[in-house]
C-alpha positions, 0 to 999 in steps of 0.5 A: 171786941177789937183792940185798935193798935197803932204802930210807928216803925223806923229803921236806919243805917249809917252808911248803906249798909252800915251800923243799923238800928230800929225804932218802934212806938206801939200805942193803943187804948184799953178801957179808956186808958191810953198807953204807949210803949217805945222800943229801940234796938241795935241790929248790927250791919244792915241796909236801910231797907233791911232795917225798915223790915226788921223794925216791922218784924220786931214790932209785930213780935213785940205786940204779940208778946205784950198781948198774948196769942189769944188777944192778938187774934182780936187786934186791929193793927195799923203800922205806919212807916216812912219807907214808901218802898217797904210799905208798897212791898208789904201791900203787894204793890211792888215786887221784891227783887232782893232775896234777903228782903223777900225773906223778911217779907215772908216773915212779916206775912207769917206774923200777920196771921197772928192778928185780926187785921193789919194794914201798912201805911206810908207816913212822911218822915215828919209824922214818924218823929218818935220812931226816928228819934229812937233809931238815932238815939240807939245809933248815937249810943252805939257810936259812943261805945266804939269811941270809948 
C-alpha cells in the first residue's frame, strides 16, 4: 500500500545572495487520519535558487526521517514549489549551468532513490502560502536577533 505525501517547499533570500531561510509543509493521510507538519530553518547566506533547492533537500530528508527507510520506499511523493526554474531543472527540462546548483540537483536525485515515486510540480506563489509564510517568519526572527 502506497503512502501519498504532499510537500510544499519554499526558499527565500533577502538580497540575492543574502540572509536565507527555507519553509516546508509535509502532509498526508494514514488510516483515515490526516496529518500535517511544518518546518522552517535559517540557512545563512544564500541565493534564492540555492534556498529553493535546500528546501527540497530538507523536505525529503525530513520525510525519510519521519517515515523511516522501509516505509519511505512505498511512498508516493508530490513536491510543489513556486520556483519554476528549479521545478524545470528537477524534471530535466532545463540544464543546470551553476556548479553549486548542480551539486544540489545531484543530492535531490540521490534522495529520490529512497522513495517509491517523486514528482516535482510548479505551483503559483498564491498556492504556496504556508511554506512562504514560514520562510518569512524565520527571516523576520533572524532579522530581529540582529537588531537586539
